[in-house]
C-alpha positions in Angstrom: 105.8 56.6 80.8 107.7 54.7 83.4 106.2 53.9 86.8 108.6 56.2 88.5 107.7 59.1 86.2 104.0 58.4 86.6 104.4 58.4 90.4 106.3 61.7 90.3 103.7 63.3 88.1 100.9 62.0 90.4 102.8 63.3 93.5 103.3 66.7 91.9 99.6 67.0 90.9 98.5 66.1 94.4 100.9 68.6 95.9 99.7 71.4 93.6 96.1 70.5 94.5 96.8 70.6 98.2 98.7 73.9 98.0 96.3 75.6 95.6 94.0 78.3 97.1 91.2 76.5 99.0 93.3 73.4 99.6 92.3 70.2 98.0 89.4 70.2 95.6 86.6 71.2 97.9 83.3 69.5 97.5 80.4 71.9 97.0 77.9 72.0 99.8 75.0 69.7 99.2 72.4 71.0 96.9 69.8 71.0 99.6 71.7 73.3 101.9 69.3 76.2 101.3 66.3 73.9 102.2 68.0 72.7 105.3 68.9 76.2 106.4 65.3 77.3 105.8 64.0 74.3 107.7 66.2 75.1 110.7 65.2 78.8 110.8 61.5 78.7 110.9 59.4 80.2 113.8 58.1 76.8 115.0 59.1 74.6 117.9 59.6 71.8 115.4 62.2 73.9 113.5 64.0 74.7 116.8 64.1 71.0 117.7 65.6 70.1 114.3 68.2 72.8 114.6 69.1 71.9 118.2 69.4 68.2 117.2 71.9 69.1 114.5 73.7 71.5 116.9 74.1 68.6 119.4 75.2 66.1 116.6 77.0 68.2 114.0 79.0 65.4 112.3 76.3 64.5 109.7 76.1 68.1 108.7 79.8 68.8 108.2 79.6 68.8 104.4 77.1 71.7 104.6 79.7 74.0 106.1 77.3 75.8 108.3 78.6 78.6 110.5 77.9 77.5 114.1 79.8 80.3 115.8 78.0 82.5 118.3 78.4 85.3 120.7 75.1 84.4 122.2 73.2 87.7 123.1 76.0 89.9 121.8 76.4 92.8 124.2 73.3 92.0 126.3 73.2 89.5 129.1 72.8 85.9 128.0 70.8 85.2 131.2 69.0 88.4 132.2 67.4 88.2 135.6 68.2 84.5 135.6 66.2 83.7 132.4 68.4 81.7 130.1 68.3 83.1 126.6 71.5 81.6 125.3 70.1 79.0 122.9 67.6 81.5 121.5 70.4 83.9 120.9 72.6 81.1 119.4 70.0 80.1 116.9 69.5 83.7 116.0 73.2 84.0 115.3 73.1 80.8 113.3 70.4 82.2 111.1 72.0 85.6 110.7 75.5 84.3 109.9 74.4 81.6 107.5 72.0 83.7 105.6 74.7 86.5 105.4 77.1 83.9 103.9 74.5 82.7 101.5 73.6 86.2 100.3 70.0 85.9 101.5 70.1 87.9 104.7 67.9 90.8 103.7 65.1 88.6 102.4 65.1 86.5 105.6 65.9 89.0 108.4 62.2 89.5 109.4 61.6 85.8 109.7 64.9 85.3 111.6 63.9 88.0 114.1 60.4 86.5 114.4 62.0 83.1 115.0 64.1 84.7 117.7 61.0 86.0 119.5 59.3 82.7 119.2 62.2 80.9 120.7 62.4 83.5 123.6 58.7 83.2 124.2 58.8 79.4 124.3 61.7 79.7 126.8 59.7 82.1 128.9 56.8 79.6 128.9 59.1 77.1 130.7 59.3 79.4 133.7 56.8 79.5 136.6 53.7 81.6 135.9 54.7 84.0 138.7 57.9 85.2 137.1 56.8 84.6 133.5 55.7 88.3 132.9 59.2 89.5 133.7 60.6 87.0 131.2 58.1 87.9 128.6 58.9 91.6 129.0 62.6 90.9 128.5 61.9 88.7 125.5 59.9 91.5 123.9 62.7 94.0 124.6 65.4 91.6 123.2 63.2 91.0 120.1 62.7 94.8 119.5 66.4 95.4 119.8 67.2 92.6 117.4 64.6 94.0 114.9 66.1 97.5 115.2 69.8 96.9 115.6 70.3 93.3 114.4 71.3 92.2 117.9 69.8 92.3 121.3 70.9 95.5 122.9 69.2 96.0 126.3 69.8 98.9 128.6 70.5 98.7 132.3 67.2 100.3 133.0 65.4 97.5 131.1 67.2 94.9 133.1 66.4 96.7 136.4 62.7 96.9 135.5 62.6 93.2 134.8 64.4 92.4 138.0 61.9 94.5 139.9 59.0 92.8 138.1 60.4 89.4 139.1 60.9 90.4 142.7 57.4 92.0 142.9 55.8 88.9 141.4 57.7 86.6 143.8 56.7 88.8 146.8 53.0 88.7 145.7 53.1 85.0 145.3 54.5 84.6 148.9 51.6 86.8 150.2 48.9 84.8 148.4 
């Protein structure tokens, strides 16, 4: 085979590979993808820290093809009464979306919802003790909604109760 024929055959093979469904031969995700996904979706603060580190520096994890998309707290406020639940909701989305893609959602949903509540509770712990009960109440409501509906769906009445709890707590703290 001449050099020119060999080059033409190679070019044709590369073009077919690039145009084939899925593009170029796609490398399979690393074999430890399920273990990494599991490690990042446990109920502990250590698991949260590992996930957040990967979220902030995703380049080393590109080969794993994780779904990092999020709608945060879906149809509920991301920062109800000023309490920032965005990262808790984002990690919950990460767990749901990646276990759905892996076909393991049903067997992991309870843990993912418990992880969500743990993240929300730790977030509430970061707030002043005066307003923490209002945050804890919202965290519990978001968790119950996620357990029941798969996403936090909170009513306007729930939000108004939490706002009132927060105002009452702040007013009591000013009196004391």
